[in-house]
N, C-alpha and C positions, 0 to 999 in steps of 0.2 A: 196934664198927667192925673189929676185928681178925677176927671170925667173917666179916664180908664179904670181906675181903681173902683169907681163906683160901680161900672159895668161887669167887671170881674165878680163882685160879691153879689150881685143880683138886687142891690138896693143902697140904701144910705148907709154910710159907714159913720160910726160915732167917734169922738176924740180918743178914745181909750184902745182902738183895735189898728191893726195894721197886717199886711201880708205876711204869712208864715207858710213855708213850704210844707211843714208837718201836719198843719190843721186847715191849710187852705184859705187863710185870710177868715178863719171865724169870727163872725161878729158878736158882741156883747160884753158883759161887764163880769168879772169876777171878784167876788167878795172875799177879802182876807179878814182873819179876827183870831185874837190871842184872848183865851179865855183864864179865869180861875180854875182850880179842880171841881169848882160846883156847876161850872158851866156859865158863870157871869161874864159878860163881853167886857174885856179891860181896854182892847186896842181895836180898831177897826180901821179898813183900808179898802179901796177899790182900784182895779186895774184893769186892763184888757185881758181878754179871755186866752190871748196866745202868749201872755207875758209868763216866764217861769216864775213858780212860787219863791223860788230862794232870793229873788230881787226884792221881794217885798217884806222880807223879815227885818232888816235893820229899820225900816221907816216906822214897823208896827212896833219895834220895842223902844224905839224912841218916843213914840207918842203914848207909851203907858203913864198915866197920872201917878202922883206919889199916892202911896196907900197908907190909908190911917190905920193905926195899930193900937191895942189897948195899953199896950206899955211901950216906952221908949220913942225913939224919932219916928218918923213917916218914912216907910221904905220907898227907896226911889226906883229900885227895880225888883224883878223876881229873883228869887233864890235859885230857881230851877226851871229849865225848859224841856219840855218833850215834844218831839217832832218826828215825822216820818221820812222816809227816804229821798223826799224831794228837797230836803235841806242839809244833804250829808256834805257838803263842799267844805274845806280846809279852811279857807278865809272866814267862813261864817263861824266855824269852831274857833277859830283863833279871836275873832271879834267879840264871841260871847266870853270867851276865857279872859280876854284882856278887861272886861267889865264887871268879872267875878261873879259870872252867870255859870253855874253847872248846868251842862247840857246831857240829853240822853237822846241821842240820835241813831236811829238805826243804820246800819252801814251796809251798803250794797255788796251781796255776795257773802256776808260773813253773818248778819243776825238776820232773823224773821221779823218782818214788821208785826206779826201776830202778838210778839211780846209785848208790844206798846199798845196794843188794842183796848185795853181797860182805861188806858188813858187817852187815847185818841177817841173814843166813842163819845166822851164828854164835848169834844170839840163838835164832832158830828152831829150831835144832837142839838146845839146851840145854831149848827148851820141849818138843821131841817126846822128849828123856831122861826128863823129869820125867813126861809122858804115860805112858811106859813102866810106870811104878810103879802097880800095880793099885789101890793103897790111894788113889791121887790121880785115877784115872779116873773114879770114881764118889764122891762125898762120902757118907761113912757116918756123919761125926762132927757132933753137932748144935752143938756150941761152936766158934766161929771160932779160939779159942786152940789148941784140939786139932788142927784141919785145918793152920793154920799151923806147928804143931809136926812134923806128917807132911811138910808141904813141905820144913822145914829138914833133917829126917832125910834125905830123898831128896836133896837138894842136897848134904849131906855125903857121901853114899854116891856121888854123881856126881864130886864133887872127889876123892874118895879114888882111885876107880877111873881118873880121867884123870890123876893124879899118880903112881900106881905104875907107869903105863905106860913 
Protein backbone atom coordinates (compact mmCIF):
# COMPACT_ATOMS: atom_id res chain seq x y z
CA UNK A 1 0.00 0.00 0.00
CA UNK A 2 2.85 2.41 0.76
CA UNK A 3 4.27 1.86 -2.71
CA UNK A 4 1.03 2.99 -4.32
CA UNK A 5 1.01 6.17 -2.25
CA UNK A 6 4.56 6.95 -3.30
CA UNK A 7 3.79 6.39 -6.95
CA UNK A 8 0.76 8.64 -6.84
CA UNK A 9 2.63 11.51 -5.22
CA UNK A 10 5.58 11.23 -7.55
CA UNK A 11 8.19 10.82 -4.83
CA UNK A 12 8.86 9.93 -1.24
CA UNK A 13 6.25 10.94 1.25
CA UNK A 14 7.20 12.38 4.63
CA UNK A 15 5.64 11.31 7.93
CA UNK A 16 3.49 14.47 8.11
CA UNK A 17 1.55 14.16 4.87
CA UNK A 18 -1.19 12.04 3.46
CA UNK A 19 -3.63 11.89 0.60
CA UNK A 20 -6.32 14.55 0.54
CA UNK A 21 -8.83 15.06 -2.28
CA UNK A 22 -8.61 18.86 -2.14
CA UNK A 23 -4.87 19.24 -2.54
CA UNK A 24 -4.15 15.92 -4.21
CA UNK A 25 -1.86 14.65 -1.46
CA UNK A 26 0.39 17.69 -1.42
CA UNK A 27 3.61 16.80 0.31
CA UNK A 28 5.53 19.02 2.67
CA UNK A 29 5.26 20.55 6.12
CA UNK A 30 3.27 23.50 7.42
CA UNK A 31 4.65 25.67 10.21
CA UNK A 32 2.15 26.84 12.84
CA UNK A 33 3.05 29.59 15.28
CA UNK A 34 1.61 31.90 17.90
CA UNK A 35 3.32 35.25 18.39
CA UNK A 36 2.97 38.12 20.80
CA UNK A 37 1.94 41.51 19.45
CA UNK A 38 5.56 42.38 18.64
CA UNK A 39 6.07 39.33 16.46
CA UNK A 40 8.14 37.23 18.87
CA UNK A 41 7.31 33.53 18.50
CA UNK A 42 5.73 32.08 21.66
CA UNK A 43 4.76 28.63 20.47
CA UNK A 44 5.73 26.61 17.39
CA UNK A 45 4.45 23.49 15.73
CA UNK A 46 4.59 21.65 12.43
CA UNK A 47 2.08 19.49 10.62
CA UNK A 48 1.41 18.12 7.20
CA UNK A 49 0.51 20.60 4.51
CA UNK A 50 -2.88 18.96 4.09
CA UNK A 51 -3.91 19.29 7.76
CA UNK A 52 -6.46 21.98 8.58
CA UNK A 53 -5.19 24.93 10.63
CA UNK A 54 -7.89 24.58 13.28
CA UNK A 55 -6.48 21.23 14.43
CA UNK A 56 -3.21 22.86 15.44
CA UNK A 57 -4.61 25.57 17.73
CA UNK A 58 -5.04 23.58 20.95
CA UNK A 59 -1.51 22.06 20.96
CA UNK A 60 -0.03 25.47 20.21
CA UNK A 61 -1.95 27.13 23.06
CA UNK A 62 -0.83 24.39 25.45
CA UNK A 63 2.77 24.90 24.32
CA UNK A 64 2.98 28.54 25.38
CA UNK A 65 5.44 28.76 28.30
CA UNK A 66 4.69 30.88 31.39
CA UNK A 67 5.39 34.52 30.61
CA UNK A 68 7.32 36.63 33.10
CA UNK A 69 5.91 40.00 33.96
CA UNK A 70 7.38 42.87 35.92
CA UNK A 71 4.67 42.72 38.54
CA UNK A 72 2.67 39.84 39.88
CA UNK A 73 2.79 36.12 39.15
CA UNK A 74 3.78 34.60 35.84
CA UNK A 75 1.03 34.56 33.23
CA UNK A 76 0.21 31.02 32.19
CA UNK A 77 -1.86 31.96 29.13
CA UNK A 78 -2.47 34.98 26.93
CA UNK A 79 -5.32 37.35 27.68
CA UNK A 80 -6.52 37.66 24.08
CA UNK A 81 -6.21 35.73 20.83
CA UNK A 82 -6.67 37.16 17.33
CA UNK A 83 -7.21 34.62 14.56
CA UNK A 84 -8.41 34.48 10.99
CA UNK A 85 -11.41 32.63 9.53
CA UNK A 86 -9.65 29.27 9.59
CA UNK A 87 -10.32 29.05 13.35
CA UNK A 88 -14.02 29.98 13.32
CA UNK A 89 -15.30 26.68 14.79
CA UNK A 90 -17.57 26.66 17.85
CA UNK A 91 -15.59 23.99 19.70
CA UNK A 92 -12.47 26.20 19.52
CA UNK A 93 -14.41 29.21 20.79
CA UNK A 94 -15.76 27.16 23.70
CA UNK A 95 -12.30 25.77 24.44
CA UNK A 96 -10.79 29.27 24.56
CA UNK A 97 -13.66 30.65 26.64
CA UNK A 98 -13.30 27.78 29.13
CA UNK A 99 -9.66 28.73 29.66
CA UNK A 100 -10.45 32.41 30.15
CA UNK A 101 -8.93 33.60 26.87
CA UNK A 102 -10.82 36.30 25.02
CA UNK A 103 -10.89 35.60 21.32
CA UNK A 104 -11.30 37.77 18.26
CA UNK A 105 -11.99 35.42 15.36
CA UNK A 106 -13.49 36.70 12.12
CA UNK A 107 -16.75 34.89 11.33
CA UNK A 108 -17.48 33.60 7.85
CA UNK A 109 -20.07 35.61 5.97
CA UNK A 110 -20.45 38.17 8.76
CA UNK A 111 -17.13 39.94 9.24
CA UNK A 112 -14.41 40.82 6.82
CA UNK A 113 -10.97 39.42 7.55
CA UNK A 114 -9.49 42.81 6.62
CA UNK A 115 -10.55 44.13 10.03
CA UNK A 116 -8.03 41.76 11.59
CA UNK A 117 -5.36 42.81 9.10
CA UNK A 118 -3.26 44.97 11.43
CA UNK A 119 -3.13 42.11 13.95
CA UNK A 120 -2.56 39.45 11.33
CA UNK A 121 0.34 41.07 9.50
CA UNK A 122 2.47 40.67 12.64
CA UNK A 123 2.16 36.89 12.32
CA UNK A 124 2.72 37.03 8.56
CA UNK A 125 5.87 39.08 9.12
CA UNK A 126 7.19 36.48 11.57
CA UNK A 127 6.42 33.70 9.08
CA UNK A 128 8.37 35.61 6.44
CA UNK A 129 11.31 35.90 8.86
CA UNK A 130 11.18 32.13 9.31
CA UNK A 131 10.98 31.65 5.55
CA UNK A 132 14.17 33.69 5.26
CA UNK A 133 16.07 30.85 6.88
CA UNK A 134 17.36 28.74 4.03
CA UNK A 135 17.16 25.53 5.99
CA UNK A 136 13.39 25.92 6.41
CA UNK A 137 12.69 26.99 2.84
CA UNK A 138 13.09 23.43 1.65
CA UNK A 139 12.81 20.51 4.02
CA UNK A 140 15.97 18.43 3.94
CA UNK A 141 15.31 16.39 7.09
CA UNK A 142 13.42 13.14 6.98
CA UNK A 143 12.34 13.16 10.62
CA UNK A 144 9.73 15.63 11.82
CA UNK A 145 11.58 16.08 15.14
CA UNK A 146 14.67 17.35 13.33
CA UNK A 147 12.68 19.81 11.24
CA UNK A 148 10.87 21.07 14.36
CA UNK A 149 14.27 21.54 16.04
CA UNK A 150 15.46 23.71 13.15
CA UNK A 151 12.24 25.73 13.31
CA UNK A 152 12.89 26.26 17.03
CA UNK A 153 16.47 27.35 16.41
CA UNK A 154 15.28 29.82 13.77
CA UNK A 155 12.65 31.20 16.15
CA UNK A 156 15.31 31.61 18.84
CA UNK A 157 17.50 33.56 16.39
CA UNK A 158 14.55 35.78 15.44
CA UNK A 159 13.80 36.44 19.10
CA UNK A 160 17.45 37.21 19.85
CA UNK A 161 17.69 39.67 16.96
CA UNK A 162 14.46 41.42 17.93
CA UNK A 163 15.36 41.68 21.63
CA UNK A 164 18.88 42.98 21.08
CA UNK A 165 17.73 45.93 18.94
